[in-house]
VOGU-3710 file (C-alpha; in Angstrom, 3 decimals, decimal comma):
1> mstitasris> 142,104/147,475/104,206  142,485/145,445/107,350  140,107/145,283/110,262  143,096/144,187/112,413  144,335/147,255/114,268  147,936/148,063/115,147  147,041/147,854/118,823  145,634/144,343/118,315  148,830/143,274/116,552  150,932/144,645/119,401
11> evveavptgl> 148,716/142,953/121,979  149,057/139,519/120,345  152,799/139,786/119,637  153,676/141,163/123,066  151,817/138,306/124,762  154,332/135,811/123,350  157,358/135,044/125,550  160,569/135,589/123,621  163,021/133,583/125,715  164,221/130,007/125,535
21> figgawldgd> 161,798/127,611/127,216  163,930/125,093/129,105  162,879/122,957/132,050  159,673/124,909/132,500  161,450/128,297/132,756  161,984/131,153/130,303  165,675/131,957/129,841  167,618/134,615/127,945  169,756/133,693/124,970  172,964/135,088/123,537
31> ggvpvedpsn> 171,494/138,142/121,836  168,326/138,260/119,762  166,948/136,905/116,469  164,709/139,418/114,659  161,360/138,165/113,393  160,294/139,916/110,199  156,821/140,637/108,817  157,210/139,545/105,158  154,390/141,812/104,008  156,343/144,981/104,745
41> gsilaevada> 159,786/144,095/106,097  159,133/145,471/109,585  160,483/143,695/112,684  157,733/142,142/114,804  159,898/141,044/117,737  163,279/139,641/118,719  163,549/136,178/120,256  166,390/134,651/122,226  169,326/133,294/120,240  170,355/129,972/121,785
51> tpaqgllald> 173,979/128,877/121,987  175,087/125,255/121,526  175,493/125,014/125,304  171,905/126,119/125,794  170,760/123,533/123,271  172,374/120,853/125,427  170,779/122,446/128,498  167,400/121,877/126,862  168,330/118,250/126,237  169,366/117,977/129,904
61> aavaaqkdwa> 165,862/119,097/130,872  164,194/116,625/128,520  166,361/113,769/129,808  165,616/114,679/133,426  161,857/114,687/132,768  161,774/111,535/130,631  161,374/108,892/133,367  158,470/110,580/135,132  156,674/111,471/131,911  156,990/107,915/130,575
71> atdprqrgei> 155,526/106,665/133,874  152,591/109,086/133,700  149,308/107,262/133,151  148,304/107,167/129,466  144,920/108,603/130,380  146,564/111,581/132,055  148,821/112,190/129,062  145,766/112,025/126,837  143,802/114,444/128,991  146,627/116,978/128,881
81> lrkayellva> 146,703/116,751/125,087  142,936/117,087/124,974  143,158/120,225/127,112  145,809/121,608/124,759  143,464/120,948/121,828  140,637/122,844/123,523  142,861/125,790/124,405  144,168/126,004/120,845  140,693/126,028/119,352  139,602/128,693/121,825
91> rteefallmt> 142,562/130,855/120,804  142,236/130,406/117,073  142,296/134,127/116,326  145,487/134,802/118,306  147,425/131,914/116,760  146,112/132,664/113,266  147,208/136,288/113,516  150,665/135,265/114,751  151,183/132,949/111,784  149,962/135,532/109,297
101> lemgkplaea> 152,326/138,121/110,732  155,308/135,740/110,798  155,070/134,030/107,418  152,439/135,837/105,388  149,606/133,406/104,737  146,122/134,997/104,624  144,182/134,933/107,882  141,575/132,558/106,483  144,279/129,989/105,752  145,940/130,603/109,096
111> rgevaygaef> 142,646/129,840/110,846  142,506/126,626/108,848  145,965/125,722/110,060  144,938/126,206/113,668  142,054/123,780/113,148  144,357/121,306/111,395  147,182/121,679/113,897  144,916/121,397/116,938  143,485/118,184/115,563  146,840/116,431/116,055
121> frwfseeavr> 146,503/117,049/119,776  142,956/115,652/119,782  143,890/112,646/117,610  146,889/111,683/119,701  145,070/112,324/122,967  142,906/109,423/121,853  145,846/107,297/120,729  147,664/107,664/124,071  145,340/105,122/125,675  145,488/102,692/122,733
131> iagryavaps> 149,173/101,818/122,865  149,130/98,057/123,058  151,338/94,995/122,621  150,327/91,390/122,042  150,483/87,943/123,569  150,918/84,716/121,644  151,760/81,060/122,022  155,050/80,116/120,364  154,632/77,703/117,451  156,567/75,085/119,430
141> ggtrlmtmkq> 154,095/75,458/122,264  156,576/75,675/125,158  156,970/79,434/125,337  154,692/82,439/125,487  155,612/85,428/123,329  154,794/88,849/124,714  155,529/92,158/122,977  155,207/95,545/124,589  155,476/99,122/123,359  157,602/101,624/125,244
151> pvgpvyaitp> 158,520/105,286/124,581  161,688/105,634/122,550  162,977/108,411/124,823  163,954/112,072/124,429  163,092/113,555/121,033  164,671/116,394/119,072  162,158/117,982/116,687  163,128/120,509/114,008  160,214/122,276/112,343  159,931/124,497/109,238
161> wnfplamgtr> 158,546/127,981/108,739  155,719/127,260/106,299  153,294/125,658/108,783  154,558/127,059/112,097  151,813/125,536/114,246  150,836/122,276/112,562  154,386/121,026/112,067  154,928/121,440/115,805  151,694/119,780/116,933  152,241/116,954/114,426
171> kigpalaagc> 155,472/116,078/116,261  154,702/117,088/119,851  151,309/115,336/119,884  152,492/111,764/119,211  155,672/112,219/121,225  153,778/113,234/124,364  151,117/110,584/123,799  153,823/107,911/123,580  155,525/109,107/126,766  158,487/110,927/125,193
181> tvvikpaaqt> 159,903/114,303/126,153  160,763/116,844/123,473  163,226/119,550/122,535  161,797/121,504/119,611  163,623/124,017/117,438  161,365/126,130/115,218  162,595/127,896/112,097  164,264/131,251/112,706  161,709/133,001/110,460  158,683/131,845/112,474
191> plttlalakl> 159,509/131,204/116,148  156,653/133,165/117,752  153,969/130,552/117,062  156,030/127,772/118,702  156,833/129,937/121,723  153,155/130,746/122,137  152,424/127,026/121,858  154,897/126,260/124,661  153,089/128,742/126,893  149,771/127,114/126,061
201> lteagvpggv> 151,100/123,603/126,767  152,199/124,706/130,227  148,686/125,984/130,871  147,312/122,641/129,648  149,327/120,857/132,332  152,503/119,699/130,558  155,161/119,426/133,310  158,397/121,391/133,157  161,057/119,763/130,985  158,615/117,633/128,982
211> vnvittsrsg> 158,520/120,191/126,145  161,457/122,552/125,664  161,798/125,212/122,950  165,056/126,630/121,642  165,190/129,428/119,089  168,439/130,229/117,339  170,108/131,793/114,333  172,783/129,063/114,466  170,734/126,029/113,596  173,564/123,719/112,565
221> avsepiirdp> 175,867/124,642/115,439  173,095/124,181/118,008  171,549/121,038/116,492  174,633/118,919/115,872  175,716/118,527/119,551  172,158/117,551/120,466  171,962/114,972/117,685  175,358/113,492/118,560  174,545/113,266/122,268  174,021/109,598/123,294
231> rlrkltftgs> 171,071/110,538/125,530  168,938/111,577/122,547  166,957/108,684/121,087  164,812/110,176/118,340  165,228/112,850/115,657  162,298/114,181/113,660  162,700/116,834/110,969  160,550/118,560/108,389  162,418/120,541/105,756  164,541/120,271/102,654
241> tpvgqrlieq> 166,083/117,026/101,438  169,698/118,301/101,505  169,384/119,356/105,164  167,606/116,100/106,000  170,424/114,098/104,433  172,994/115,880/106,606  170,898/115,264/109,708  170,593/111,560/108,893  174,383/111,386/108,581  174,796/113,022/111,984
251> saqqvlkvsm> 172,174/110,749/113,545  173,967/107,611/112,353  176,639/107,971/115,051  174,057/107,286/117,782  171,873/105,047/115,558  168,932/107,317/116,292  165,400/106,493/115,335  164,619/109,109/112,680  161,604/110,369/110,817  162,146/112,774/107,947
261> elggnapfvv> 159,490/114,674/106,037  161,566/116,148/103,224  161,183/117,822/99,858  158,509/117,192/97,264  157,941/117,617/93,547  154,276/116,751/93,332  152,836/115,884/89,912  149,254/116,916/89,191  148,024/114,650/86,404  144,845/115,489/84,497
271> fadanldrav> 143,603/112,694/82,263  141,455/113,133/79,176  138,288/111,986/80,948  138,756/114,256/83,974  135,931/116,447/85,204  137,567/119,811/84,507  135,496/121,640/87,102  136,863/119,312/89,765  140,344/119,388/88,247  140,579/123,186/88,277
281> dgamlakmrn> 139,163/123,375/91,798  141,670/120,730/92,867  144,492/122,576/91,152  143,687/125,768/93,022  143,876/123,914/96,326  146,962/121,886/95,471  148,867/124,863/94,055  147,707/127,907/95,998  147,310/126,529/99,508  149,822/128,375/101,661
291> igeactaanr> 150,799/130,564/98,671  152,379/127,463/97,106  154,844/127,248/99,995  154,112/123,643/100,883  155,932/120,378/100,286  152,590/118,975/99,128  152,024/121,802/96,616  151,453/120,699/93,042  154,802/121,395/91,390  154,277/119,968/87,904
301> fivhesvaae> 150,970/120,008/85,996  150,914/117,110/83,543  147,761/117,477/81,442  146,412/115,350/78,614  146,832/117,134/75,297  143,109/116,947/74,510  142,118/119,062/77,537  145,314/121,050/78,146  144,202/124,287/76,452  140,887/124,493/78,306
311> fserlaqrmg> 142,390/123,482/81,645  145,216/126,027/81,287  142,913/128,906/80,387  140,506/128,164/83,209  143,315/127,826/85,748  144,903/131,077/84,543  141,585/132,914/84,897  141,165/131,699/88,457  144,728/132,380/89,541  144,939/135,730/87,773
321> amkigpgidd> 141,839/136,967/89,600  143,173/136,289/93,098  143,566/139,261/95,426  147,168/139,887/96,488  148,190/141,761/99,623  149,135/141,522/103,298  147,547/138,452/104,868  145,766/140,539/107,515  143,866/142,592/104,908  140,235/141,726/104,227
331> gvqvgplvda> 139,638/139,445/101,253  143,303/138,773/100,523  143,883/135,350/98,939  147,620/135,580/98,217  149,999/136,890/100,817  153,741/137,495/100,559  156,374/134,803/100,252  158,391/134,299/103,399  161,495/136,343/102,494  163,549/137,919/99,726
341> aavakvselv> 165,373/134,656/99,016  162,049/132,939/98,292  161,097/135,612/95,744  164,522/135,387/94,111  164,238/131,607/93,753  160,768/131,754/92,199  161,842/134,524/89,813  164,894/132,525/88,763  162,864/129,371/88,069  160,290/131,297/86,021
351> adaldsgakv> 163,049/132,999/84,006  164,633/129,633/83,254  161,282/128,220/82,066  160,705/131,203/79,804  164,206/130,837/78,368  163,302/127,197/77,661  160,267/128,170/75,581  157,439/128,389/78,109  154,611/130,869/77,570  152,965/133,096/80,194
361> ltgaktvgdk> 149,202/132,982/80,610  149,192/135,105/83,756  151,626/136,486/86,306  155,386/135,900/86,048  156,243/139,074/87,961  156,811/140,484/91,413  154,159/142,760/92,882  154,497/146,026/94,814  157,473/147,948/96,123  157,578/146,538/99,647
371> gyfyaptvlt> 157,218/143,073/101,053  157,863/139,809/99,209  154,953/139,423/96,833  154,886/137,354/93,635  151,886/137,189/91,335  150,061/133,873/90,830  151,533/132,499/87,619  150,492/129,983/84,978  153,013/128,872/82,347  152,253/126,583/79,409
381> dvpptadmfh> 154,534/124,619/77,071  156,997/124,105/79,896  159,514/121,462/78,787  160,224/118,644/81,262  163,879/119,748/81,184  163,073/123,103/82,833  164,564/123,620/86,277  161,138/124,024/87,908  160,270/120,468/86,907  163,162/119,216/89,011
391> qeifgpvapi> 163,166/121,643/91,962  160,496/122,671/94,454  159,093/125,985/93,338  157,686/126,909/96,768  155,664/129,721/95,316  152,459/130,474/93,374  153,610/129,162/89,976  151,817/126,459/87,954  153,931/125,055/85,075  151,983/122,966/82,565
401> ttfstddegi> 153,195/120,317/80,140  151,209/117,767/78,150  151,072/114,024/77,539  149,261/111,787/75,067  149,078/108,320/76,676  148,574/107,095/80,231  152,010/105,479/80,220  153,613/108,739/79,139  151,783/110,705/81,813  152,797/108,305/84,586
411> llandteygl> 156,380/108,223/83,309  156,524/112,022/83,497  154,964/112,001/86,967  157,557/109,508/88,274  160,508/111,264/86,622  161,848/112,775/89,850  163,974/111,804/92,816  161,135/112,867/95,094  158,060/110,897/96,069  155,900/112,707/98,605
421> vayaftenlt> 152,473/113,144/97,008  150,805/113,015/93,607  147,409/114,143/92,404  145,407/112,465/89,628  142,091/113,440/88,092  140,027/110,913/86,164  136,419/109,719/86,128  137,438/106,121/85,398  137,680/103,937/88,515  140,005/101,382/86,935
431> raltvaerle> 142,357/104,094/85,762  142,281/105,775/89,181  143,291/102,571/90,989  145,917/101,654/88,396  147,459/105,111/88,473  147,444/105,203/92,298  149,352/101,913/92,353  151,887/103,019/89,721  152,691/106,473/91,103  155,921/106,400/93,115
441> tgmvginqgi> 154,751/108,512/96,048  153,825/107,977/99,674  150,453/109,684/99,188  148,028/110,056/96,290  145,050/112,356/95,949  142,418/111,087/93,515  140,120/113,866/92,344  141,117/116,034/95,301  143,747/118,694/95,823  144,444/118,248/99,549
451> vsnpaapfgg> 145,514/114,982/101,157  146,721/116,150/104,588  144,618/114,732/107,421  145,648/114,043/111,039  143,886/110,675/110,832  145,997/109,577/107,839  149,701/108,662/107,587  151,603/111,590/106,070  154,980/110,878/104,454  156,891/110,064/101,322
461> vkasgigreg> 159,240/107,654/99,580  162,546/108,079/97,748  164,174/111,439/98,579  160,984/112,710/100,202  161,590/111,084/103,530  161,416/108,289/106,067  158,521/107,450/108,379  154,953/108,674/108,736  153,228/111,381/110,752  149,575/111,191/111,722
471> glegieeyle> 147,164/108,284/111,494  147,525/105,032/113,372  151,125/104,900/112,177  152,127/108,273/113,619  152,616/107,195/117,231  154,736/104,191/116,207  157,522/106,602/115,276  157,901/107,384/118,990  157,693/103,830/120,323  160,080/100,899/120,603
481> tkyvgial> 158,949/97,277/120,504  160,217/94,992/123,266  159,789/91,213/123,079  159,616/89,099/126,234  159,847/85,299/126,036  158,196/83,468/128,922  158,987/79,808/129,520  156,219/77,668/130,991
//
């Protein structure tokens, strides 16, 4: 049972503005977009449904605020972000509950996301005052070469439903630190967290028009005019590769600076010399974080044949023992998937694997008669030709296949169009470094199941994206380099 009362839920939900946040004001939309609780199908709230014209109105506000915000002292921008960090941490319970209600993750994980998401504000509050150029003497000696960094300009940020807070702070933080204004469009499934964040940013001192939020059920119709508007200078998106490809095509007309954090198909490679205690612990983190609904989730388990049986049994025991239920209930470790379509996709991928000869060690079924629950699942003998080895599962399913040599294991790991993250477990330092160099991904976790860190550059290669978020590199995505030649 839950210790969260119905009155507490109402209090937190009703405190969130449900309008469009444009130019520092809350505006009505064209009708409402219902926000569903995936644990039971009930409607939590309705938020404003923006029209394409209102999307452009939000861009108008960002453009109008751009000059003054870019001219704001870096220290002041940093202090505002620092205040936002402190407010977020102080309101951990409210934001955690909102995320659990909107997308289903257990409260303990939602609290972790608040800590992670808030850290982007703290990190970039510190980076705001470290934006620097350089000065050099030309090789010929007659000219001085000066480079300076300037904000790229108004930003359009599109965020996904699986990390409703952190994907917003990961984009808003560096944009504001760099001196850019923002229009942000959260996913229709999880708009409440972003709307609550906009309210908090106003309290932290963000001026009207610097951050604007539009919610809509017509994502493509609202986004395209914004992206094709010549006043927009930056597009940042987190979501699926097919959608990202369409957005890149649209952005080409204005030659926008883009950063894309797209799909993943993360291999989790366990070598013969791996410490299996660490490997199973890492697998639980890499697979079950966020109910498997993460682009960084381990999607393919590639395990050396000598340890595959033991690893599979131990992983199945751990996953099969997890408590399933609404995220607000005490002790729950596995909440619902985000919607009915997510359950259907996972079920279809599992059915295909079973038809291809895979065996079930645990799970492989839906749970309950309401909500969108799917049991944690471990499959063995999954052939590399199975659909789930080529598509993101985005659910609590661990498919296992085996390899016999290092070359074979790395070949299997790289056999995908995606290249976001890979995980490798080995006790041999030489093998770890060699494997890290050979894996075709933007990030590698060695003997660990989580790589995300605000102080590190997050991003992929191949069809997994363009650009980096977080780390020293993160703010560069929102800056242009200007060169000035000075004759002496």
